[in-house]
MIPAPA-586763 format. One record per residue (C-alpha): x, y, z. Coordinates in steps of 0.5 Angstrom, whole numbers, plus 2048, in hexadecimal, padded with zeros to 3 digits. Example, Ala and Ser with C-alpha at 12.3 -4.5 7.8 and 13.67 -1.06 7.14 Angstrom:
BEGIN
8197F7810 81B7FE80E 
//
This chain:
BEGIN
9388C7920 9398C4919 9368CA916 93C8CF918 9408CA915 93D8CA90E 93C8D290F 9438D3910 9458CE90A 9438D3905 9468D9909 94D8D590A 94E8D4902 94C8DB901 9518DF8FD 9518E68FC 9518E88F4 9558EE8F2 9518EF8EC 94B8F28F1 9508F88F2 94E8FA8EB 9478F98EC 9418FE8ED 9418FC8F4 9488FD8F5 9479058F3 9429068F8 9469038FE 94C9078FB 94890D8FB 94590E902 945915901 9419158FB 93C9108FE 93C915904 93A91B900 9359178FC 932915903 93291D905 92E91F8FF 929919900 92891C907 927923905 9239228FF 91F91D903 91E922909 91C928904 917923900 914920907 913928909 90F929903 90B923902 903925902 900922908 8F991E906 8F591990A 8F5915903 8F89158FD 8F691A8F7 8F39168F2 8F29188EA 8EB9148EA 8EA9158E2 8E39178E3 8E091D8E0 8D99208E1 8D59238DC 8D09288DF 8CA92C8DB 8C49308DD 8BE9328DA 8B99358DF 8B29338DF 8B392C8DC 8B19268DF 8B59208E0 8B291C8DA 8B39228D5 8BA9238D8 8BB91C8D6 8B991C8CF 8BB9238CD 8C29238D1 8C491D8D4 8C39188CE 8C691D8C9 8CD91E8CD 8CD9168CF 8CD9158C7 8D39198C6 8D79178CC 8D69108CB 8DA9108C5 8E09118C9 8E490B8C9 8E790B8D0 8E190B8D4 8E09068D9 8D99088DC 8D590E8DB 8CF9108DF 8CA9158DF 8C59188E3 8BF91D8E1 8BC9218E6 8B79278E6 8BB92C8E1 8C19298E2 8C59238DE 8CB9208E1 8D091B8DD 8D69188E1 8DB9148DC 8E09108DF 8E690E8DB 8EA9088DA 8F09088DF 8F790B8DD 8F490F8D7 8F79158D5 8F491B8D8 8F59208D3 8F291B8CD 8EC9198D2 8EA9218D4 8EB9238CC 8E691D8CA 8E191F8CF 8E19268CD 8E19258C6 8DB9208C7 8D79258CB 8D892B8C6 8D59268C1 8CF9248C5 8CE92C8C7 8CC92E8C0 8C69298C1 8C492B8C8 8BE9308C9 8BF9378C9 8BD9398D0 8C29348D3 8C89368D5 8CF9348D2 8D192D8D6 8D792E8DB 8DC9298DB 8E09288E1 8E59238E4 8E291F8EA 8E891F8F0 8E891C8F7 8EB9238F9 8E49268F6 8E29258FD 8E392A902 8E9929907 8E692F90C 8DF93190D 8DE937912 8D893C914 8D7943914 8D2946919 8D094C91C 8CB95191E 8CA954917 8C5954912 8C694F90C 8C8954907 8CE95690C 8D094F90E 8D094D907 8D5953905 8DA95190B 8D9949909 8DB94B902 8E194F904 8E4949907 8E2945901 8E594A8FC 8EC94A901 8EC943902 8EB9428FA 8F19468F9 8F69428FD 8FA93D8F9 8F89368F9 8F09388FA 8EC9368F5 8E59388F7 8E293A8FD 8DA9398FD 8D593D901 8CE93A903 8C993C907 8C9943905 8C4948902 8C794C8FC 8C39528FA 8C09548F4 8BC95A8F1 8B49578F0 8B095B8EB 8A99588ED 8A495A8E8 89C95B8EA 8989588E4 89295D8E5 8979638E4 89A95F8DE 89395E8DB 8919658DD 8979698DA 8979648D4 89E9628D5 8A195B8D5 8A69588D9 8AA9578D3 8AA95F8D2 8AC9608D9 8B295B8D8 8B495E8D2 8B59658D5 8B99628DB 8BE95F8D6 8BE9658D2 8C096A8D7 8C59668DA 8CB9668D5 8D19698D5 8D69698CE 8DB96E8CB 8D99728C4 8DF9748C2 8E59798C2 8E39818C0 8E89868BF 8E798D8C2 8EC9928C2 8F398F8C4 8F09898C7 8ED9838C6 8E79818CA 8E397A8CB 8DC97A8CA 8D89758CE 8D19738D0 8D09718D7 8C89708DA 8C996B8DF 8C696B8E5 8C89698EC 8C296A8F1 8BA9698F2 8B99708F1 8BC9708EA 8B996A8E8 8B296D8EA 8B39738E6 8B496F8DF 8AF9718DA 8AC96B8D7 8A796E8D2 8A39758D2 89B9768D3 89897A8CE 89B9808CB 89E9828D2 89E97D8D7 8A49798D9 8A49728DC 8AA9708E0 8AB9698E4 8A996C8EA 8A296D8E7 8A19658E6 8A69628EA 8A99628F1 8B09628F2 8B495F8F8 8BA95C8FA 8B99558FC 8BC94F8FE 8BD94A8F8 8B99448F9 8BD9408FE 8BF9398FB 8C2937902 8C2938909 8C893790E 8C8936916 8CD93491A 8CE931922 8D4931926 8D592F92D 8CE92C92D 8CA93292C 8C4933928 8C6934921 8C693B91E 8C593D917 8CC93F914 8D094090E 8D493A90C 8DA93A908 8DE934905 8E5934903 8E79308FD 8EF92F8FB 8F392E8F5 8F69288F3 8FD9278F6 8FC92C8FC 8FD92A903 8F792A907 8FA92C90E 8FE93290B 8F8935907 8F493490E 8F9938912 8FA93D90D 8F293E90C 8F293F914 8F7944913 8F494890E 8ED948912 8F194B918 8F4950913 8EC952910 8EA953917 8EF958918 8EC95C912 8E695A90F 8E2955913 8DF95891A 8E1955920 8DA952922 8DA94E91C 8DB94791E 8DF94291A 8DE93B91C 8E1935919 8DD92F918 8E192A914 8E892A913 8EC92590F 8F3928912 8F1926919 8F091F917 8F691F913 8FB922918 8F891D91D 8F9917918 900919917 90291A91E 8FF913920 90391091A 90991491B 909911923 90790A920 90D90B91B 91290D920 910907925 91190291F 91890591E 919904925 9178FD926 91A8FB91F 9218FE922 9208FB929 91F8F4925 9258F5922 9298F8928 9278F292C 9298EC927 92F8EF923 9358F2924 9358FA925 93A8FB91F 9358F791B 92E8FA91E 93190191C 931900914 9298FF914 929905919 92C909914 92990790D 92290790F 92190E90F 92690F909 92190B905 91B90E908 91E915906 9209128FF 9189108FE 916917900 91A91A8FA 9169168F5 9109178F9 91091F8F8 91391E8F1 90D91A8EE 90891E8F2 9069198F8 90391C8FE 905919905 8FE916907 8FC90F90B 8FE90B905 90590D904 90790D90B 90490690C 908904906 90E907909 90D90390F 90C8FD90B 9128FE908 9168FE90E 9178F690E 91B8F6908 91F8FC90A 9218F8910 9228F190C 9268F4907 92B8F890C 92B8F1911 92D8ED90B 9338F1909 9368F2910 9358EB912 9388E890C 93E8EE90D 93F8EC914 93F8E4913 9458E690D 9488EA912 9498E5917 94D8E1913 9538E6914 9558E590D 9528EB90A 9538F390B 94C8F690C 94C8F9905 94E8F2902 9488EF907 9438F3904 9458F38FD 9448EB8FE 93D8EC901 93B8F08FB 93D8EB8F6 93A8E68F9 9338E98FB 9328EE8F6 92E8EA8F1 92A8E78F7 9298EE8FA 9278F18F3 9228EB8F1 91F8EB8F8 91E8F28F7 91B8F28F0 9168EC8F2 9138F18F7 9138F68F2 9108F28ED 90A8F08F2 9098F88F4 90A8FB8ED 9058F78EA 9008FA8EF 9029018EC 8FE8FE8E6 8F78FD8EA 8F29008E6 8EB9038E9 8EB9098EE 8ED9048F3 8F49038EF 8F590A8EF 8F390B8F6 8F89068F8 8FE9088F3 90290B8F8 9039058FC 9079018F7 90A9078F5 90D9098FB 90F9028FD 9129018F6 9169078F7 9189058FE 91A8FE8FC 91F9018F6 9229068FB 923900900 9278FC8FA 92B9028F9 92C903900 92E8FC901 9338FC8FB 9369038FD 935906903 935900908 93C8FE906 93E905906 93B90690D 93E8FF90F 94590190D 944908910 942905917 9478FF917 94D902913 94F90090C 9568FD90C 9558FA913 9548F2914 9508EF91A 9568EC91E 9568EC926 95C8F1926 9598F8922 9608FC924 9648F7920 9608F691A 95D8FD919 961902916 96390791B 95E90D918 95890891A 95B905920 95790B925 95190A921 951902921 952902928 94C90692A 948902925 94A8FC928 9488FE92F 94190192D 93F8FE926 9408F7928 93B8F792E 9388F092E 9318EE92D 92D8EE933 9298E8931 92B8E292C 9278DE927 92C8D8928 9278D492C 9218D5927 9268D3921 9288CD925 9208CB926 91F8CD91E 9258C991C 9228C3920 91C8C391D 91E8C4916 9238BE917 91C8BA919 9188BC913 91E8BB90E 9208B4911 91B8B090C 9178B1906 9118AE90A 9128B490F 9128B990A 90C8B7906 9088B690C 90A8BD90E 9088C0907 9028BD908 9008C090E 9028C790C 8FE8C6906 8F88C490A 8F98CA90E 8F98CE908 8F28CB905 8EF8CC90C 8F18D390C 8EF8D5905 8E88D2907 8E78D790D 8E58DD908 8E18D8904 8DD8D5909 8DC8DC90C 8E08DB913 8E48E1910 8E08E690E 8E28EB908 8E18F2907 8E48F7902 8E68FC907 8E58FC90E 8E1901912 8E5906916 8E490A91C 8E3911918 8E191891B 8DC919917 8D4917916 8D0919911 8C891A911 8C591A90A 8BD91C90B 8B891C905 8B191E905 8AC91E8FF 8AF9218F9 8AC9288F8 8AB92A8FF 8AD931900 8B4933903 8B1936909 8AD93090B 8B392C90A 8B793090F 8B1930914 8B1928914 8B9928914 8B992B91B 8B592591E 8BA92191B 8C092591E 8BD923925 8BF91C925 8C691F926 8C492292D 8C891F933 8CD91C92E 8D391E932 8D891B92D 8D591F927 8DA925927 8D6929922 8D192891C 8CF92D916 8C992C912 8C892E90B 8C092F908 8BF92E901 8C692A900 8C8923900 8CF9218FF 8D391A8FE 8D6919905 8DD917907 8E1913902 8DB9138FD 8DC91B8FC 8DE91A8F5 8D79198F3 8D59208F4 8CF9238F7 8C89248F6 8C492A8F7 8BC92A8F8 8B792D8FD 8B5927900 8BC924902 8C0926908 8C792390B 8CA924912 8D2923913 8D392091A 8DA92191D 8DC91D922 8E191E928 8E791C925 8E9915928 8F0917929 8ED91C92F 8E8919933 8E291592F 8E190E931 8DC90B92C 8DD909925 8DA90D920 8D690791D 8D3907924 8D190E925 8CE90D91D 8CA90791F 8C790B925 8C5911921 8C290D91C 8BE90A921 8BC911923 8BA91391C 8B690D91B 8B190F921 8B091691D 8A991691A 8A991B914 8A591990E 8A9917908 8B091890B 8B691490A 8BC91490F 8C291190E 8C8911913 8CF90F910 8D690E913 8DC91190F 8E090C90C 8E890C90A 8EB909904 8E990A8FD 8E390E8FA 8DD9098FB 8D590A8FB 8D09058FE 8D28FF901 8CD8FB8FC 8CA8FE8F6 8C68FA8F1 8C48FE8EB 8BE8FB8E6 8BF8FE8DF 8B88FF8DB 8B49048D7 8AD9048DA 8AD9078E1 8A69038E3 8AA8FC8E2 8B08FF8E6 8AC9028EC 8A98FB8EC 8B08F78EC 8B28FC8F2 8AC8FB8F6 8AE8F38F5 8B58F48F7 8B58F98FD 8B28F4902 8B78EF900 8BD8F4901 8B98F6908 8BA8EF90A 8C18EE909 8C58EE910 8C98F4911 8C68F890C 8C490090E 8C190690B 8BE903905 8BC9078FF 8BA9088F8 8BC90D8F3 8B490E8F1 8B19138F5 8AA9158F6 8A891C8F3 8A29218F3 89E9218ED 8A19268E8 89C92B8E5 89D92A8DD 89B9308D9 89792E8D3 8969338CD 8909338C9 8939358C2 88C9378BF 88B93C8C4 89293E8C4 89293F8BC 88B9438BD 88E9488C2 8949498BE 8999468C3 89F9418C3 8A193B8C8 8A893E8C9 8A59458CA 8A09428D0 8A593E8D3 8AA9448D4 8A49488D7 8A39428DC 8AA9418DE 8AB9498DF 8A49498E3 8A59438E7 8AD9438E9 8AF9498E6 8B594A8E1 8BC94D8E2 8BB9538DD 8C29578DE 8C79588E3 8CA95E8E7 8D195E8E9 8D39628EF 8DA9628F1 8DC95B8F1 8D59588F2 8D19568EC 8C99578EE 8C49538EA 8BD9578E8 8B89528E8 8B19548E5 8AA9508E7 8A39518E9 8A19538F0 8A194C8F4 89A94D8F6 89894D8EF 89A9468ED 8999428F4 89493D8F0 89393A8EA 88C93E8E9 8909458EA 8959438E5 8909418E0 88D9488E1 89394C8DF 89294F8D8 89794F8D3 8989548CD 8989518C6 89B9538C0 8959588BE 89595B8C5 88F9578C8 88F9558CF 88E94D8CF 88C9498D6 8919448D7 88C93F8D9 8899408D2 88F93D8CE 8929388D4 88F9328D8 89392E8DE 8929278E0 8969238E5 89C91F8E3 89F9198E6 8A791B8E6 8AD9188E9 8B391C8ED 8B99198E8 8BA9148E3 8C19108E3 8C490D8DE 8CB9088DD 8CE9088D6 8C890B8D3 8C39068D6 8BE9088DC 8BF9058E3 8BC9058E9 8C09038F0 8BF9018F7 8C49028FC 8C6900903 8CC901907 8CF8FC90C 8CF8FC913 8D58FA918 8D38F2917 8D48F2910 8D78F590A 8D68F6902 8D88EF900 8D48EC905 8CE8F0903 8CE8EF8FC 8CF8E78FD 8C98E7901 8C58EB8FC 8C78E68F7 8C58E08FB 8BE8E38FD 8BD8E48F5 8BF8DD8F3 8BB8DA8F9 8B48DE8F7 8B68DD8EF 8B58E48EE 8B58E58E6 8B58EC8E3 8B08EE8DD 8B38ED8D6 8B88F38D4 8B98F58DB 8C08F38DF 8C48F38E6 8CA8F88E6 8CE8F78EC 8CF8FE8EF 8D69038EF 8D99008F5 8D88F98F4 8DA8F98ED 8E08FD8EF 8E28F98F5 8E28F38F0 8E68F78EB 8EB8F88F0 8EC8F18F2 8EC8EF8EB 8F18F48E9 8F58F28EF 8F58EB8EE 8F78EC8E7 8FD8F18E9 8FF8EB8EE 8FF8E68E8 9048EB8E4 9088EC8EA 9098E48EB 90B8E38E4 9108E88E5 9128E58EB 9138DE8E8 9178E18E3 91C8E58E8 91D8DE8EC 91E8DA8E6 9238DF8E4 9268DF8EB 9268D88EC 9278D58E4 9228D08E6 91A8CF8E6 91A8CA8EC 91E8CF8F1 9198D58EE 9138D18F0 9168CF8F6 9178D68F8 90F8D88F7 90C8D28FA 90C8D5901 9098DB8FF 9018D98FF 9038D5905 9048DC909 8FC8DC909 8FB8D790E 8FC8DA914 8FA8E1911 8F38DE910 8F38DA916 8F58E091B 8F08E5918 8EA8E0919 8EC8DF920 8ED8E7921 8E78E991D 8EA8ED918 8E78ED911 8EA8EB90A 8EB8F2907 8EE8F5901 8F38F8905 8F58F1908 8F68EF901 8FC8F4900 8FE8F1906 8FE8EB903 9038ED8FE 9088F0903 9088EA907 9098E6900 90F8EA8FE 9128E9905 9118E1905 9148E18FE 91A8E6900 91C8E1905 91B8DB900 9208DE8FB 9258DF900 9248D8903 9258D58FC 92A8D98FA 92E8D7900 92D8D08FF 9308D18F8 9368D58FB 9378CF8FF 9378CA8FA 93B8CE8F5 9418CE8FB 9418C68FB 93C8C5901 9388BF901 9318BF8FF 92D8BE905 9338C2909 9318C8904 92A8C8906 92B8C790D 9308CD90E 92C8D2909 9268D190E 92A8D1914 92E8D7912 9288DB90F 9248D9915 9268DF919 9258E5914 91E8E2912 91C8E291A 9208E991B 91C8EC915 9158E9917 9168EB91E 9188F291C 9128F3917 90D8F091C 9108F5921 90F8FA91C 9088F991B 9068F8922 9048FF923 8FF8FF91D 8FC8F991F 8F88FD925 8F6903921 8F090491C 8EC8FD919 8F08FE912 8F78FF915 8F58F991A 8F38F4915 8F98F5911 8FE8F5916 8FB8EF919 8FB8EB913 9028ED912 9048EB919 9008E4919 9048E3912 90B8E4914 90A8E191B 9098DA917 90B8DB910 9128DD912 9138D7915 90F8D2911 9138D490A 9198D290E 9168CB90E 9128CB907 9188CD903 91D8C8905 9188C3905 9168C48FE 91D8C68FC 91F8BF8FE 91A8BB8FB 91A8BF8F4 9218C08F3 9268BA8F2 92C8BA8F5 
//
């Protein structure tokens, strides 16, 4: 065959350069013991690092999002907005690093969320934020609490939730739950353990209004007595005789009897008025703000205490979970009775262990398939080198992952799988070239490997740097998505650099260790090898020189035939390129026309479903609990539901949206549904079960209730799939806009769970003061307001410290005396002249329309309408359909009102834009490296032409298989691009090498293509086989794997025609 003649022409004229003995590569080939020691250090360090890497379901991300929370009891949303939120926003907005600021003002609560620009210094950010809050704090009302500044983190969501139940009263059960909570919080790595659904005890002092009036006592008099008699303080030291004694006062009280005996005042000359004369003292349950129930094994739900455990950043969820179970076993031996039932309702550790086991299983299959391909098509000697180097480079990567604080999660594992191709390609490149140089019989093994390193060091380095540029640029993606994906390009970059180091040091050393440093590849081993190497050479000759099972020569011959046909005339080459670019534009039209659907992150079959229940604002907790039981019945007869837990009075963000925190209110409820693990026996997909639960919930007829069934999603944090926000100031106008938009959103195909940020609330009673009557009756507004607050809701007067517990003493009027507004107005308040005045004489009430909350973005009021996507659509499509409907209806907003794209849609757009910018910078660096490598603009341009053409069969294949074009698929495109560019560089470098050896122009092209066809085909086959297991897993992995498989099946072959055609057309002889 002609290509063998041209190939051997370069090798026939090749001579060993003795200067190579003095090169750096000569050092590594002479000091094999140093390389062996370095390899052992990498293996030991890698194993230690691997054992200590935290196991996570997803990467830990520093989001750069902070929350500022302030409370002011009794304040309406409008009051919180005017007196608290606006003042804080005004100061915070002066910080220059702010990307976005949102706020919500609710009854008694102001919450401001500040998102800073990516990659800003955390210390500067938090210092500036706290300084701004401290400045604004001076302007806040005196009864507002100090604002709390807290970082929002993905790890703030519980990784473990369990219930505590038993045949005990709530106080006793709470004691046991608190014991467990305290022990868990003492564990290293646990940030917090939260308890919900329990009753905390407090002392209630309920004043009798009639007795207060008869004995001429005010609540304020009794409160002062309770405070002044609950003190303990030192006076001083006193010297008596030879000793120094401490003088102190301690009048603290600890029980009901002691509280009842506290003296409030005297009656006449001899009478004494005590607390028991004017009030009833009792130990009661603190007003409950939440209830919890759980059901396991399809039983009726029972009330229980729910404990949610949150970890600190950087700790392994699996280790914390296992240590927590051991801790509770220890508690059962000494502090917790045997009849207390502790039931895990949710554990992220279980899912992580299953995912890690699954990924490890697939990873081992991948390694096996890759090695099987190598052993099938290569000599055993050549196949052993990748077998040795792959685990060494991976262990090298684990050292850096541990050093830089990364965790072992699905993204980092995926990066290792993705890097497998380059490890094989780098190793095969060196061993195959060594094999050919060795076959000449002119060089010892050491000389042959030094020549290979001389000829291939720059092309190997440049190809690695090209790939590093592509992926390293992704590390600078901005936004939450960029931070979430950071570990993927980081791990790939480390593996690539490790692979380069391995191919230039460990691979040559391994070749010499296996083949012998001073042997020549001649038929008679005994004659040509030193006596001390003869025995080993003979063994290696028999074992390591096992021939490949199959040969690629038939495929090479077919390729050579078609290559000659295409390169025969200029006309054929132009026709070939026309057809290729025509297919390229057809493929690009698939996503544009909608034949190839797109979505940001594909839906995944998770083990969790959330049910969000919301009633009319203002509904009492007990009523919410009763009606939630009706909703719980939709879980009956659902055999693929393992358990569920219900929290009344609390609503949490779900799944990967948990970073947005939780909302507490009596009219809210949340049900977490745990499905049977799909690895066990569950057959249905989570979205099918959610659809059935959604259909059942729609049949529930409860007035004012809104039930939303949500599936958990994997990937980076998200919110609603579609969120349209409208900014403006007047709520009447905003409500009208929402009323116009809701039918439009409801009509969108695939839109589910449509909701708005505006909620109907009961009218509030607005107390109005008659200033003239207040003056005539010697009363003030603060005096009456404080009296009203204590009478209706009670105030925390003092605290009793009993052992480790802190128990509140709350004073209030007897509840029977303040059930209606008339009873409240009949209460009497003492004025400054010790006269009793009816409240009804100085106040009036009226019903006032109010709102449940007020949201703002960048200091502008906003309302929003949200929707989630079903399986048939996605967030991108929903937004596109919404824009079409708005354009079709010619809908225009009033002046000074505007649309704002919601967080998810905005973040998606930012992420894609950021990726495109990163890729643009990466491409610029790639071109610079190629120009340096080839010293030619034309050859550099030819090397990148095949890159976009790789999309042809990716788009066509994904369309035929029904896969969606998603953000993770874009990551695959990057991987596919560098695979294509890698082979193109090798091909052009080989052409230049042939031409420099005096080979004819056309023969140089022909020989380079035929010579490189085998390694290109081999690396493509190994990569395809490596990703076959992933193509049959979750939808995210399947779409990624199928994209790469489709691309490699065609791009690898396509570039072997495109590059020579373009080279022959563009480069002159």
